[in-house]
N, CA, C and O atoms as a CHARMM CRD file, in Angstrom:
* protein
*
  348
    1    1 MET  N      0.79700  -1.30700   0.30700 PROA 1      0.00000
    2    1 MET  CA    -0.13700  -0.06400  -0.30200 PROA 1      0.00000
    3    1 MET  C      0.78300   1.20100  -0.06300 PROA 1      0.00000
    4    1 MET  O      1.49900   1.38900   0.92000 PROA 1      0.00000
    5    2 VAL  N      0.65000   1.88100  -0.95800 PROA 2      0.00000
    6    2 VAL  CA     1.75100   3.18500  -1.04100 PROA 2      0.00000
    7    2 VAL  C      0.33000   4.25000  -0.59000 PROA 2      0.00000
    8    2 VAL  O     -0.87000   4.34500  -0.84700 PROA 2      0.00000
    9    3 VAL  N      1.72600   5.14900   0.50800 PROA 3      0.00000
   10    3 VAL  CA     1.73500   6.52200   0.71500 PROA 3      0.00000
   11    3 VAL  C      2.06700   7.79800  -0.32900 PROA 3      0.00000
   12    3 VAL  O      2.91000   7.41800  -1.14100 PROA 3      0.00000
   13    4 LYS  N      1.69000   9.11000  -0.54600 PROA 4      0.00000
   14    4 LYS  CA     2.17300   9.64500  -0.89600 PROA 4      0.00000
   15    4 LYS  C      2.08100  11.12600  -0.48800 PROA 4      0.00000
   16    4 LYS  O      0.95200  11.60800  -0.39400 PROA 4      0.00000
   17    5 ASP  N      3.10000  11.85800  -0.24800 PROA 5      0.00000
   18    5 ASP  CA     2.13700  13.04400  -0.61000 PROA 5      0.00000
   19    5 ASP  C      1.52500  14.25200  -0.95000 PROA 5      0.00000
   20    5 ASP  O      1.89300  14.96300  -1.88600 PROA 5      0.00000
   21    6 TYR  N      0.33300  14.55500   0.01300 PROA 6      0.00000
   22    6 TYR  CA    -0.76900  14.87300  -1.78500 PROA 6      0.00000
   23    6 TYR  C     -1.31000  16.31500  -0.52000 PROA 6      0.00000
   24    6 TYR  O     -0.87300  16.64600   0.58200 PROA 6      0.00000
   25    7 ARG  N     -2.28500  16.77000  -1.28400 PROA 7      0.00000
   26    7 ARG  CA    -2.46000  18.46300  -1.50900 PROA 7      0.00000
   27    7 ARG  C     -3.61400  18.42400  -1.21900 PROA 7      0.00000
   28    7 ARG  O     -4.17600  17.84800  -2.15000 PROA 7      0.00000
   29    8 ALA  N     -4.26600  18.67300  -0.53100 PROA 8      0.00000
   30    8 ALA  CA    -5.96100  18.56300   0.17500 PROA 8      0.00000
   31    8 ALA  C     -6.40200  20.00500  -0.17200 PROA 8      0.00000
   32    8 ALA  O     -7.59200  20.08000   0.13400 PROA 8      0.00000
   33    9 GLY  N     -6.06700  20.91500  -0.56100 PROA 9      0.00000
   34    9 GLY  CA    -6.25800  22.45100  -1.21200 PROA 9      0.00000
   35    9 GLY  C     -5.15500  23.15800  -1.66400 PROA 9      0.00000
   36    9 GLY  O     -3.96500  22.93800  -1.43500 PROA 9      0.00000
   37   10 PRO  N     -5.86200  24.35400  -2.57700 PROA 10     0.00000
   38   10 PRO  CA    -4.72200  25.03900  -3.21900 PROA 10     0.00000
   39   10 PRO  C     -3.03600  25.21800  -1.68200 PROA 10     0.00000
   40   10 PRO  O     -1.94700  24.99900  -2.21200 PROA 10     0.00000
   41   11 ARG  N     -2.95100  25.52300  -0.25400 PROA 11     0.00000
   42   11 ARG  CA    -2.38300  25.46500   0.55700 PROA 11     0.00000
   43   11 ARG  C     -1.66600  24.64900   1.22000 PROA 11     0.00000
   44   11 ARG  O     -0.48300  24.48400   1.51700 PROA 11     0.00000
   45   12 GLN  N     -2.82800  24.10000   1.40800 PROA 12     0.00000
   46   12 GLN  CA    -2.77900  22.71600   1.96000 PROA 12     0.00000
   47   12 GLN  C     -1.89100  21.22800   2.08300 PROA 12     0.00000
   48   12 GLN  O     -2.47000  20.24500   2.54500 PROA 12     0.00000
   49   13 ALA  N     -0.42800  21.13300   1.63200 PROA 13     0.00000
   50   13 ALA  CA     0.11600  20.28500   1.30800 PROA 13     0.00000
   51   13 ALA  C     -0.29900  19.03900   2.36800 PROA 13     0.00000
   52   13 ALA  O     -1.11600  19.51000   3.15900 PROA 13     0.00000
   53   14 ILE  N     -0.03000  17.60700   2.67300 PROA 14     0.00000
   54   14 ILE  CA    -0.36000  16.70000   3.54000 PROA 14     0.00000
   55   14 ILE  C      0.69300  16.05900   3.58500 PROA 14     0.00000
   56   14 ILE  O      0.46000  15.32900   2.62100 PROA 14     0.00000
   57   15 PRO  N      1.86500  15.68200   4.00400 PROA 15     0.00000
   58   15 PRO  CA     3.12800  14.29900   4.48200 PROA 15     0.00000
   59   15 PRO  C      2.65300  13.41400   4.50500 PROA 15     0.00000
   60   15 PRO  O      1.68500  13.13900   5.21400 PROA 15     0.00000
   61   16 ALA  N      3.42500  12.42500   3.41800 PROA 16     0.00000
   62   16 ALA  CA     2.78600  11.62100   3.73300 PROA 16     0.00000
   63   16 ALA  C      3.26200  10.50500   4.48600 PROA 16     0.00000
   64   16 ALA  O      2.97600   9.31500   4.35300 PROA 16     0.00000
   65   17 ASN  N      4.02100  11.05500   5.28400 PROA 17     0.00000
   66   17 ASN  CA     4.01000  10.70200   7.08500 PROA 17     0.00000
   67   17 ASN  C      2.79200  11.58300   7.67900 PROA 17     0.00000
   68   17 ASN  O      3.74700  12.17000   8.18700 PROA 17     0.00000
   69   18 GLN  N      2.15800  11.95300   7.92100 PROA 18     0.00000
   70   18 GLN  CA     1.30400  12.04400   8.20100 PROA 18     0.00000
   71   18 GLN  C     -0.06300  11.68200   8.35800 PROA 18     0.00000
   72   18 GLN  O     -0.83800  11.69700   9.31400 PROA 18     0.00000
   73   19 ALA  N     -0.22300  11.06700   6.11300 PROA 19     0.00000
   74   19 ALA  CA    -1.47800  10.54900   5.60200 PROA 19     0.00000
   75   19 ALA  C     -1.83600   8.83800   6.62500 PROA 19     0.00000
   76   19 ALA  O     -2.76100   8.18300   7.10500 PROA 19     0.00000
   77   20 LEU  N     -0.87500   8.84100   6.51700 PROA 20     0.00000
   78   20 LEU  CA     0.06000   6.84200   7.35900 PROA 20     0.00000
   79   20 LEU  C     -0.37100   6.56500   7.93000 PROA 20     0.00000
   80   20 LEU  O     -1.15500   5.61600   7.96300 PROA 20     0.00000
   81   21 ALA  N      0.19600   7.85100   9.27400 PROA 21     0.00000
   82   21 ALA  CA    -0.24000   7.75400  11.05900 PROA 21     0.00000
   83   21 ALA  C     -1.92100   8.01000  10.85600 PROA 21     0.00000
   84   21 ALA  O     -2.52500   7.06100  11.35600 PROA 21     0.00000
   85   22 ASP  N     -3.11600   9.32000  10.09000 PROA 22     0.00000
   86   22 ASP  CA    -4.25000   9.60700  10.30100 PROA 22     0.00000
   87   22 ASP  C     -4.93700   8.01100   9.47100 PROA 22     0.00000
   88   22 ASP  O     -5.89700   7.43200   9.97800 PROA 22     0.00000
   89   23 ARG  N     -4.49800   7.67500   8.63300 PROA 23     0.00000
   90   23 ARG  CA    -5.09800   6.24000   8.39400 PROA 23     0.00000
   91   23 ARG  C     -4.95200   4.73500   8.68900 PROA 23     0.00000
   92   23 ARG  O     -5.75800   3.84400   8.42000 PROA 23     0.00000
   93   24 VAL  N     -3.73000   4.63800   9.31100 PROA 24     0.00000
   94   24 VAL  CA    -3.64200   4.38600  10.68300 PROA 24     0.00000
   95   24 VAL  C     -4.28200   3.96800  11.47700 PROA 24     0.00000
   96   24 VAL  O     -4.93300   2.93600  11.64100 PROA 24     0.00000
   97   25 ARG  N     -4.04100   4.99700  12.10700 PROA 25     0.00000
   98   25 ARG  CA    -5.00300   5.31400  13.22600 PROA 25     0.00000
   99   25 ARG  C     -7.15700   5.34800  13.30300 PROA 25     0.00000
  100   25 ARG  O     -7.92500   5.45500  14.26000 PROA 25     0.00000
  101   26 HSD  N     -7.36400   5.22000  12.01800 PROA 26     0.00000
  102   26 HSD  CA    -8.74500   5.10500  11.95700 PROA 26     0.00000
  103   26 HSD  C     -9.07000   4.02700  10.86200 PROA 26     0.00000
  104   26 HSD  O    -10.00000   3.86100  10.07300 PROA 26     0.00000
  105   27 VAL  N     -8.03900   3.44200  11.12000 PROA 27     0.00000
  106   27 VAL  CA    -8.11900   1.95300  10.49800 PROA 27     0.00000
  107   27 VAL  C     -8.72100   1.46000   8.92300 PROA 27     0.00000
  108   27 VAL  O     -9.36000   0.43100   8.70100 PROA 27     0.00000
  109   28 PHE  N     -8.31900   2.50400   7.92600 PROA 28     0.00000
  110   28 PHE  CA    -8.59000   2.53000   6.22700 PROA 28     0.00000
  111   28 PHE  C     -7.63900   2.85100   5.57100 PROA 28     0.00000
  112   28 PHE  O     -6.61400   3.42600   5.93700 PROA 28     0.00000
  113   29 TRP  N     -7.96700   2.45600   4.47400 PROA 29     0.00000
  114   29 TRP  CA    -6.63800   2.33300   3.39600 PROA 29     0.00000
  115   29 TRP  C     -7.95800   2.10700   2.15200 PROA 29     0.00000
  116   29 TRP  O     -8.78600   1.20400   2.02800 PROA 29     0.00000
  117   30 LEU  N     -7.65300   3.63400   1.16900 PROA 30     0.00000
  118   30 LEU  CA    -8.27400   3.60100   0.02200 PROA 30     0.00000
  119   30 LEU  C     -7.09000   2.97300  -1.31900 PROA 30     0.00000
  120   30 LEU  O     -6.00100   3.32400  -1.77500 PROA 30     0.00000
  121   31 ILE  N     -8.37600   1.55300  -1.62500 PROA 31     0.00000
  122   31 ILE  CA    -7.45800   1.25200  -2.89800 PROA 31     0.00000
  123   31 ILE  C     -8.02900   2.06500  -4.39000 PROA 31     0.00000
  124   31 ILE  O     -9.17600   2.07000  -4.83700 PROA 31     0.00000
  125   32 SER  N     -6.52700   2.87000  -5.07200 PROA 32     0.00000
  126   32 SER  CA    -7.48000   3.30500  -7.12300 PROA 32     0.00000
  127   32 SER  C     -8.35200   2.22400  -7.45600 PROA 32     0.00000
  128   32 SER  O     -8.29900   1.02200  -7.19200 PROA 32     0.00000
  129   33 ALA  N     -8.97100   2.75300  -7.94100 PROA 33     0.00000
  130   33 ALA  CA   -10.22400   1.63900  -8.94200 PROA 33     0.00000
  131   33 ALA  C     -8.52500   1.09500 -10.49300 PROA 33     0.00000
  132   33 ALA  O     -8.24100   0.36800 -11.44500 PROA 33     0.00000
  133   34 LYS  N     -7.86400   2.54400  -9.28300 PROA 34     0.00000
  134   34 LYS  CA    -6.80500   2.19300 -11.27800 PROA 34     0.00000
  135   34 LYS  C     -5.55500   0.84400 -10.79200 PROA 34     0.00000
  136   34 LYS  O     -4.92600   0.12000 -11.56400 PROA 34     0.00000
  137   35 SER  N     -5.52100   0.85900  -9.57800 PROA 35     0.00000
  138   35 SER  CA    -4.62100   0.20300  -9.32900 PROA 35     0.00000
  139   35 SER  C     -4.94400  -1.99400  -9.42600 PROA 35     0.00000
  140   35 SER  O     -5.78600  -2.69900  -8.86900 PROA 35     0.00000
  141   36 PRO  N     -3.65600  -2.37700 -10.51600 PROA 36     0.00000
  142   36 PRO  CA    -3.89500  -3.33900 -10.68400 PROA 36     0.00000
  143   36 PRO  C     -4.79400  -4.80600  -9.83500 PROA 36     0.00000
  144   36 PRO  O     -5.74000  -5.54600 -10.10400 PROA 36     0.00000
  145   37 TYR  N     -3.82300  -4.62100  -8.72200 PROA 37     0.00000
  146   37 TYR  CA    -4.92100  -5.63100  -7.97200 PROA 37     0.00000
  147   37 TYR  C     -5.31700  -5.16100  -7.17200 PROA 37     0.00000
  148   37 TYR  O     -4.48600  -5.23400  -6.26700 PROA 37     0.00000
  149   38 ARG  N     -6.44400  -4.48300  -6.75800 PROA 38     0.00000
  150   38 ARG  CA    -7.88300  -3.99800  -6.28300 PROA 38     0.00000
  151   38 ARG  C     -8.57000  -5.06900  -6.44400 PROA 38     0.00000
  152   38 ARG  O     -9.06900  -5.27900  -5.33900 PROA 38     0.00000
  153   39 LYS  N     -8.88600  -5.84500  -7.12800 PROA 39     0.00000
  154   39 LYS  CA    -9.45100  -6.92800  -7.42000 PROA 39     0.00000
  155   39 LYS  C     -9.71100  -8.58200  -6.40700 PROA 39     0.00000
  156   39 LYS  O    -10.62800  -9.37000  -6.17800 PROA 39     0.00000
  157   40 ARG  N     -8.01900  -8.37600  -6.00200 PROA 40     0.00000
  158   40 ARG  CA    -7.42500  -9.28600  -5.53400 PROA 40     0.00000
  159   40 ARG  C     -7.39800  -9.69500  -4.42500 PROA 40     0.00000
  160   40 ARG  O     -7.41500 -10.75600  -3.80100 PROA 40     0.00000
  161   41 VAL  N     -7.32200  -7.92800  -4.18400 PROA 41     0.00000
  162   41 VAL  CA    -7.08800  -7.39200  -2.44600 PROA 41     0.00000
  163   41 VAL  C     -8.25300  -8.80100  -1.22000 PROA 41     0.00000
  164   41 VAL  O     -9.10900  -9.11900  -2.04600 PROA 41     0.00000
  165   42 THR  N     -8.41700  -9.18600  -0.59700 PROA 42     0.00000
  166   42 THR  CA    -8.46000 -10.60400  -0.04100 PROA 42     0.00000
  167   42 THR  C     -8.54200  -9.39100   1.60900 PROA 42     0.00000
  168   42 THR  O     -8.25600  -8.22200   1.86700 PROA 42     0.00000
  169   43 SER  N     -9.27800 -10.94900   2.55600 PROA 43     0.00000
  170   43 SER  CA    -9.29000 -11.06000   4.42900 PROA 43     0.00000
  171   43 SER  C     -8.25000 -11.56700   4.07000 PROA 43     0.00000
  172   43 SER  O     -8.29800 -12.33300   3.10700 PROA 43     0.00000
  173   44 GLY  N     -7.08500 -11.32700   4.67300 PROA 44     0.00000
  174   44 GLY  CA    -6.24300 -12.13200   4.55200 PROA 44     0.00000
  175   44 GLY  C     -5.09300 -12.23000   4.55400 PROA 44     0.00000
  176   44 GLY  O     -4.34800 -12.97800   5.18600 PROA 44     0.00000
  177   45 ASP  N     -4.96700 -11.70800   4.06400 PROA 45     0.00000
  178   45 ASP  CA    -3.93000 -10.94800   3.18700 PROA 45     0.00000
  179   45 ASP  C     -3.15100  -9.51500   3.88300 PROA 45     0.00000
  180   45 ASP  O     -3.44400  -8.49400   4.50500 PROA 45     0.00000
  181   46 SER  N     -1.85300 -10.29500   3.24600 PROA 46     0.00000
  182   46 SER  CA    -0.79100  -9.49700   4.37500 PROA 46     0.00000
  183   46 SER  C     -0.14700  -8.35000   3.20800 PROA 46     0.00000
  184   46 SER  O     -0.03400  -8.51200   1.99300 PROA 46     0.00000
  185   47 CYS  N      0.08200  -7.60800   3.72400 PROA 47     0.00000
  186   47 CYS  CA     0.53300  -5.69900   2.17200 PROA 47     0.00000
  187   47 CYS  C      2.25200  -5.32800   3.38200 PROA 47     0.00000
  188   47 CYS  O      2.83800  -5.54900   4.44200 PROA 47     0.00000
  189   48 LEU  N      2.24200  -4.81600   2.41500 PROA 48     0.00000
  190   48 LEU  CA     3.26200  -3.29000   3.34700 PROA 48     0.00000
  191   48 LEU  C      3.16100  -2.09600   2.88700 PROA 48     0.00000
  192   48 LEU  O      3.38200  -1.66300   1.75700 PROA 48     0.00000
  193   49 PHE  N      2.73200  -1.46700   4.05000 PROA 49     0.00000
  194   49 PHE  CA     3.20500   0.59600   4.61100 PROA 49     0.00000
  195   49 PHE  C      4.38700   0.27800   3.43800 PROA 49     0.00000
  196   49 PHE  O      5.08200  -0.73500   3.36100 PROA 49     0.00000
  197   50 TYR  N      4.39400   1.73500   2.34600 PROA 50     0.00000
  198   50 TYR  CA     5.66500   2.26800   1.45200 PROA 50     0.00000
  199   50 TYR  C      5.65400   3.21900   1.29200 PROA 50     0.00000
  200   50 TYR  O      4.88800   3.34900   0.33800 PROA 50     0.00000
  201   51 VAL  N      6.17900   4.62700   1.71400 PROA 51     0.00000
  202   51 VAL  CA     5.71200   5.64200   1.91900 PROA 51     0.00000
  203   51 VAL  C      6.79600   6.52500   1.29100 PROA 51     0.00000
  204   51 VAL  O      7.98900   6.55300   1.59500 PROA 51     0.00000
  205   52 SER  N      6.04100   7.36900   0.19000 PROA 52     0.00000
  206   52 SER  CA     6.70700   7.68800  -0.48300 PROA 52     0.00000
  207   52 SER  C      6.72100   8.87200  -0.09200 PROA 52     0.00000
  208   52 SER  O      5.91400   9.05700   0.82000 PROA 52     0.00000
  209   53 SER  N      7.48000  10.04700  -0.48700 PROA 53     0.00000
  210   53 SER  CA     7.98700  11.21600   0.56200 PROA 53     0.00000
  211   53 SER  C      8.90400  12.26600  -0.84100 PROA 53     0.00000
  212   53 SER  O      9.41400  11.89600  -1.89900 PROA 53     0.00000
  213   54 LYS  N      8.76200  13.82700  -0.12400 PROA 54     0.00000
  214   54 LYS  CA     9.99400  15.03400  -0.25200 PROA 54     0.00000
  215   54 LYS  C     10.77200  14.17300   0.35200 PROA 54     0.00000
  216   54 LYS  O     11.57100  13.48700  -0.28600 PROA 54     0.00000
  217   55 LEU  N     10.63000  14.09200   1.75300 PROA 55     0.00000
  218   55 LEU  CA    11.34600  13.29100   2.46200 PROA 55     0.00000
  219   55 LEU  C     12.35600  12.82600   2.34200 PROA 55     0.00000
  220   55 LEU  O     13.43900  13.33300   2.63100 PROA 55     0.00000
  221   56 GLY  N     12.05100  11.31800   1.69500 PROA 56     0.00000
  222   56 GLY  CA    12.31200  10.47000   1.55200 PROA 56     0.00000
  223   56 GLY  C     11.38000   9.05000   0.86800 PROA 56     0.00000
  224   56 GLY  O     10.31600   9.21700   0.27200 PROA 56     0.00000
  225   57 LYS  N     11.87800   7.96500   1.04500 PROA 57     0.00000
  226   57 LYS  CA    11.24400   6.30700   0.90100 PROA 57     0.00000
  227   57 LYS  C     11.48100   5.62900   1.95300 PROA 57     0.00000
  228   57 LYS  O     12.44600   6.00800   2.61600 PROA 57     0.00000
  229   58 VAL  N     10.89500   4.72800   2.32300 PROA 58     0.00000
  230   58 VAL  CA    10.93900   4.03000   3.17700 PROA 58     0.00000
  231   58 VAL  C      9.60300   3.05100   3.18000 PROA 58     0.00000
  232   58 VAL  O      8.49000   3.47900   2.87400 PROA 58     0.00000
  233   59 ILE  N      9.78400   2.09300   3.44900 PROA 59     0.00000
  234   59 ILE  CA     8.51900   0.89500   4.29900 PROA 59     0.00000
  235   59 ILE  C      8.51400   1.16600   5.26800 PROA 59     0.00000
  236   59 ILE  O      9.49900   1.50800   5.92100 PROA 59     0.00000
  237   60 ALA  N      6.84000   1.05100   5.82300 PROA 60     0.00000
  238   60 ALA  CA     6.61500   1.89500   6.73400 PROA 60     0.00000
  239   60 ALA  C      6.58500   1.06900   7.90700 PROA 60     0.00000
  240   60 ALA  O      7.22500   1.02500   8.95800 PROA 60     0.00000
  241   61 SER  N      5.39700   0.26500   7.26000 PROA 61     0.00000
  242   61 SER  CA     4.71400  -0.54900   8.34300 PROA 61     0.00000
  243   61 SER  C      4.38700  -2.02400   7.53400 PROA 61     0.00000
  244   61 SER  O      4.21400  -2.24500   6.33600 PROA 61     0.00000
  245   62 ASN  N      4.38200  -2.55100   8.22300 PROA 62     0.00000
  246   62 ASN  CA     2.88600  -3.72600   7.36900 PROA 62     0.00000
  247   62 ASN  C      1.37500  -4.23000   8.45600 PROA 62     0.00000
  248   62 ASN  O      0.94800  -3.95700   9.57800 PROA 62     0.00000
  249   63 CYS  N      1.01200  -5.03500   7.37500 PROA 63     0.00000
  250   63 CYS  CA    -0.36500  -5.39100   8.30500 PROA 63     0.00000
  251   63 CYS  C     -0.54600  -6.51700   7.31800 PROA 63     0.00000
  252   63 CYS  O      0.09300  -6.89400   6.33500 PROA 63     0.00000
  253   64 VAL  N     -2.48200  -7.22800   8.39000 PROA 64     0.00000
  254   64 VAL  CA    -3.48300  -7.97400   7.24500 PROA 64     0.00000
  255   64 VAL  C     -4.44600  -7.36100   7.36400 PROA 64     0.00000
  256   64 VAL  O     -4.95200  -6.75600   8.31000 PROA 64     0.00000
  257   65 ILE  N     -4.85700  -7.61000   5.81800 PROA 65     0.00000
  258   65 ILE  CA    -6.27600  -7.16600   5.27800 PROA 65     0.00000
  259   65 ILE  C     -7.50100  -7.68700   6.23800 PROA 65     0.00000
  260   65 ILE  O     -7.47400  -8.84100   6.66600 PROA 65     0.00000
  261   66 SER  N     -8.25000  -7.06500   6.46400 PROA 66     0.00000
  262   66 SER  CA    -9.38400  -7.25000   7.67900 PROA 66     0.00000
  263   66 SER  C    -11.31900  -7.87800   7.17600 PROA 66     0.00000
  264   66 SER  O    -12.23500  -8.64300   7.47600 PROA 66     0.00000
  265   67 SER  N    -10.63900  -6.28200   5.77600 PROA 67     0.00000
  266   67 SER  CA   -11.99400  -6.93800   5.07200 PROA 67     0.00000
  267   67 SER  C    -11.58800  -6.57700   3.50300 PROA 67     0.00000
  268   67 SER  O    -10.52200  -6.00400   3.27700 PROA 67     0.00000
  269   68 PRO  N    -12.65500  -7.00600   2.24400 PROA 68     0.00000
  270   68 PRO  CA   -12.44900  -6.69800   0.70900 PROA 68     0.00000
  271   68 PRO  C    -12.48400  -5.45200   0.80100 PROA 68     0.00000
  272   68 PRO  O    -12.73000  -4.99000   1.91500 PROA 68     0.00000
  273   69 PRO  N    -12.31200  -4.77200  -0.03100 PROA 69     0.00000
  274   69 PRO  CA   -12.64400  -3.96400  -0.54100 PROA 69     0.00000
  275   69 PRO  C    -13.40700  -3.58200  -0.55100 PROA 69     0.00000
  276   69 PRO  O    -14.26700  -4.34000  -1.00000 PROA 69     0.00000
  277   70 ASN  N    -13.87800  -2.35000  -0.19100 PROA 70     0.00000
  278   70 ASN  CA   -15.54200  -1.81300  -0.51400 PROA 70     0.00000
  279   70 ASN  C    -15.20100  -0.66500  -1.25200 PROA 70     0.00000
  280   70 ASN  O    -14.17300   0.00800  -1.17200 PROA 70     0.00000
  281   71 PRO  N    -16.63400  -0.44900  -2.31700 PROA 71     0.00000
  282   71 PRO  CA   -17.22100   0.91500  -3.13500 PROA 71     0.00000
  283   71 PRO  C    -16.37400   1.62500  -2.00600 PROA 71     0.00000
  284   71 PRO  O    -16.17400   1.17000  -0.87900 PROA 71     0.00000
  285   72 ILE  N    -15.85100   2.98900  -2.58200 PROA 72     0.00000
  286   72 ILE  CA   -15.83500   4.78500  -2.28600 PROA 72     0.00000
  287   72 ILE  C    -17.71900   5.09700  -2.03500 PROA 72     0.00000
  288   72 ILE  O    -18.04100   5.52200  -3.14400 PROA 72     0.00000
  289   73 THR  N    -18.76300   5.08700  -1.32800 PROA 73     0.00000
  290   73 THR  CA   -19.75200   6.12000  -1.40700 PROA 73     0.00000
  291   73 THR  C    -19.68800   7.33500  -0.61400 PROA 73     0.00000
  292   73 THR  O    -18.92700   7.64600   0.30200 PROA 73     0.00000
  293   74 HSD  N    -20.40200   7.79300  -1.01900 PROA 74     0.00000
  294   74 HSD  CA   -20.07500   9.69800  -0.52800 PROA 74     0.00000
  295   74 HSD  C    -20.12800  10.16900   0.74400 PROA 74     0.00000
  296   74 HSD  O    -19.49100  11.13400   1.16600 PROA 74     0.00000
  297   75 ASN  N    -21.14000   9.26600   1.56100 PROA 75     0.00000
  298   75 ASN  CA   -20.41900   9.18000   3.23600 PROA 75     0.00000
  299   75 ASN  C    -19.58200   8.85800   3.66700 PROA 75     0.00000
  300   75 ASN  O    -19.24500   9.23500   4.78900 PROA 75     0.00000
  301   76 ILE  N    -18.41600   7.43200   2.43400 PROA 76     0.00000
  302   76 ILE  CA   -17.40200   7.10500   3.28100 PROA 76     0.00000
  303   76 ILE  C    -16.83900   8.84000   2.89800 PROA 76     0.00000
  304   76 ILE  O    -16.60600   9.55400   3.87400 PROA 76     0.00000
  305   77 LYS  N    -16.62200   9.51000   1.30800 PROA 77     0.00000
  306   77 LYS  CA   -16.04700   9.95400   1.08300 PROA 77     0.00000
  307   77 LYS  C    -15.74500  11.33900   2.18300 PROA 77     0.00000
  308   77 LYS  O    -14.73600  12.04400   2.21200 PROA 77     0.00000
  309   78 ALA  N    -17.36200  11.46700   3.30600 PROA 78     0.00000
  310   78 ALA  CA   -17.10800  12.58300   3.98100 PROA 78     0.00000
  311   78 ALA  C    -17.43800  12.26700   5.15600 PROA 78     0.00000
  312   78 ALA  O    -18.22300  13.07100   5.65900 PROA 78     0.00000
  313   79 SER  N    -17.06600  11.16800   5.97900 PROA 79     0.00000
  314   79 SER  CA   -16.67500  10.69500   8.07000 PROA 79     0.00000
  315   79 SER  C    -14.97200  10.81100   6.93600 PROA 79     0.00000
  316   79 SER  O    -14.12400  10.53000   7.78300 PROA 79     0.00000
  317   80 LEU  N    -14.29600  11.02800   5.77200 PROA 80     0.00000
  318   80 LEU  CA   -13.10200  10.79600   5.84500 PROA 80     0.00000
  319   80 LEU  C    -12.49300  12.06200   5.65500 PROA 80     0.00000
  320   80 LEU  O    -11.35800  12.25600   6.09000 PROA 80     0.00000
  321   81 ARG  N    -13.24800  13.12300   4.93200 PROA 81     0.00000
  322   81 ARG  CA   -12.44400  14.30100   4.82900 PROA 81     0.00000
  323   81 ARG  C    -13.10800  15.13800   6.73900 PROA 81     0.00000
  324   81 ARG  O    -12.97900  16.36100   6.69500 PROA 81     0.00000
  325   82 ALA  N    -13.56200  14.75400   7.81800 PROA 82     0.00000
  326   82 ALA  CA   -14.22500  14.83200   8.43800 PROA 82     0.00000
  327   82 ALA  C    -12.66400  14.50500   9.92700 PROA 82     0.00000
  328   82 ALA  O    -12.27300  15.11300  10.92300 PROA 82     0.00000
  329   83 ILE  N    -12.26500  13.15800   9.16500 PROA 83     0.00000
  330   83 ILE  CA   -11.10300  12.89000  10.03100 PROA 83     0.00000
  331   83 ILE  C     -9.74700  13.01300   9.89900 PROA 83     0.00000
  332   83 ILE  O     -8.87000  12.93700  10.76000 PROA 83     0.00000
  333   84 CYS  N     -9.64300  13.30300   8.18900 PROA 84     0.00000
  334   84 CYS  CA    -8.34100  12.96000   8.29700 PROA 84     0.00000
  335   84 CYS  C     -8.13500  14.68900   7.22100 PROA 84     0.00000
  336   84 CYS  O     -8.01900  15.04200   6.04700 PROA 84     0.00000
  337   85 GLN  N     -8.21000  15.39300   8.86200 PROA 85     0.00000
  338   85 GLN  CA    -7.81000  17.07200   8.47500 PROA 85     0.00000
  339   85 GLN  C     -6.26900  17.65400   8.88400 PROA 85     0.00000
  340   85 GLN  O     -5.28700  17.33500   9.55500 PROA 85     0.00000
  341   86 PRO  N     -6.63300  18.45200   8.23300 PROA 86     0.00000
  342   86 PRO  CA    -4.31800  18.03200   8.31600 PROA 86     0.00000
  343   86 PRO  C     -4.42400  18.68700  10.22400 PROA 86     0.00000
  344   86 PRO  O     -5.27400  18.79300  11.10900 PROA 86     0.00000
  345   87 PHE  N     -3.22300  18.92000  10.04500 PROA 87     0.00000
  346   87 PHE  CA    -3.32900  19.71300  12.31000 PROA 87     0.00000
  347   87 PHE  C     -2.97000  20.55100  11.77800 PROA 87     0.00000
  348   87 PHE  O     -2.72300  21.60000  12.37300 PROA 87     0.00000
């Protein structure tokens, strides 16, 4: 699972390590519809968290997937916006 620095707005940059911390704290991960292995991910799979940032690149951690991927709904997007605000 890859996490990169990203922009949350015109002047809001979210560092990759902060994005990873938010996702781990709130126990979620977004998998792009363009991800080549999205349809193969299922409960019990092991994965690595790879952080790619302007500060460097590192394998940050590992995990076991607890549920199969689900489509992102408007409610999920709203919830993610509320919990993943920059500090």
